[in-house]
Kinemage of the C-alpha trace (Angstrom):
@kinemage 1
@onewidth
@group {chain A} dominant
@subgroup {mainchain}
@vectorlist {calphas} color= white
{ca met a 1} P -11.664 -108.014 -147.735
{ca lys a 2} L -15.085 -108.737 -146.238
{ca gln a 3} L -16.367 -110.492 -149.279
{ca thr a 4} L -13.025 -112.347 -149.615
{ca leu a 5} L -14.004 -113.681 -146.091
{ca lys a 6} L -17.735 -114.222 -146.592
{ca gln a 7} L -16.351 -116.545 -149.663
{ca leu a 8} L -13.940 -118.243 -147.364
{ca lys a 9} L -16.607 -118.865 -145.233
{ca gln a 10} L -18.942 -120.405 -147.709
{ca met a 11} L -16.763 -122.409 -149.508
{ca val a 12} L -15.899 -123.933 -145.769
{ca leu a 13} L -19.221 -124.581 -145.230
{ca glu a 14} L -19.618 -126.126 -148.441
{ca leu a 15} L -16.830 -128.378 -148.160
{ca lys a 16} L -18.188 -129.466 -144.528
{ca gln a 17} L -21.348 -130.368 -145.750
{ca tyr a 18} L -20.354 -131.930 -148.589
{ca phe a 19} L -17.643 -133.917 -146.632
{ca glu a 20} L -20.635 -134.949 -144.115
{ca lys a 21} L -22.618 -136.367 -146.703
{ca ser a 22} L -19.821 -138.439 -148.611
{ca leu a 23} L -18.307 -139.755 -145.188
{ca pro a 24} L -20.864 -142.924 -144.904
{ca leu a 25} L -20.420 -143.518 -148.765
{ca ile a 26} L -16.297 -143.753 -147.443
{ca leu a 27} L -17.035 -145.379 -144.808
{ca ile a 28} L -19.002 -148.400 -146.344
{ca gly a 29} L -16.044 -148.224 -149.483
{ca val a 30} L -13.298 -148.912 -146.531
{ca ala a 31} L -15.382 -151.781 -145.097
{ca leu a 32} L -15.742 -153.386 -148.431
{ca gly a 33} L -12.258 -153.055 -149.541
{ca tyr a 34} L -11.060 -154.512 -145.834
{ca ala a 35} L -13.476 -156.975 -146.017
{ca phe a 36} L -12.250 -158.321 -149.658
{ca ala a 37} L -8.792 -157.942 -148.412
{ca asn a 38} L -9.462 -160.171 -145.790
{ca his a 39} L -11.466 -162.615 -148.109
{ca leu a 40} L -8.167 -162.473 -150.686
{ca glu a 41} L -5.926 -163.308 -147.646
{ca thr a 42} L -7.575 -166.379 -146.348
{ca gln a 43} L -7.535 -167.354 -149.919
{ca thr a 44} L -3.828 -167.312 -150.730
{ca lys a 45} L -1.375 -169.492 -149.903
{ca gln a 46} L 1.778 -168.443 -147.710
{ca val a 47} L 4.680 -168.449 -149.525
{ca gly a 48} L 8.263 -168.841 -147.705
{ca phe a 49} L 10.915 -166.463 -147.759
{ca ala a 50} L 14.422 -167.228 -149.204
{ca thr a 51} L 16.965 -167.783 -146.616
{ca val a 52} L 20.266 -166.719 -147.059
{ca glu a 53} L 21.702 -170.159 -148.000
{ca asp a 54} L 19.225 -170.032 -150.485
{ca met a 55} L 20.261 -166.604 -152.181
{ca ser a 56} L 24.280 -167.343 -151.314
{ca phe a 57} L 23.607 -170.624 -153.623
{ca leu a 58} L 21.625 -168.594 -156.486
{ca val a 59} L 24.590 -165.996 -156.660
{ca gln a 60} L 26.941 -169.044 -156.976
{ca gln a 61} L 24.836 -169.954 -160.058
{ca leu a 62} L 24.504 -167.260 -161.379
{ca lys a 63} L 28.688 -166.460 -161.249
{ca asp a 64} L 29.405 -169.714 -162.297
{ca cys a 65} L 27.069 -169.147 -165.660
{ca arg a 66} L 28.884 -165.726 -166.349
{ca asp a 67} L 32.521 -167.664 -165.618
{ca asn a 68} L 31.301 -170.157 -167.805
{ca ser a 69} L 29.676 -168.558 -170.970
{ca gly a 70} L 33.196 -167.380 -172.169
{ca thr a 71} L 33.940 -170.658 -172.991
{ca leu a 72} L 30.847 -171.074 -175.218
{ca asp a 73} L 32.018 -168.660 -177.870
{ca gly a 74} L 29.108 -166.586 -177.943
{ca ser a 75} L 26.582 -169.490 -178.688
{ca tyr a 76} L 23.891 -170.693 -176.387
């Protein structure tokens, strides 16, 4: 039991040291990712969302196409 506790304490200590060493790299990666995301955001154009009227129009067009497709006898 004591051996297991020693191994567990050693493992926790090693993990703590590993994270302490890797924390600066993680923070640098986060900072670079944040800067890159901001760069992309400033370069992209804003695209508006479709209104309810737009979506209703598109749905109606699809319904019309479906209804009229039977008159074509299967040919396009």
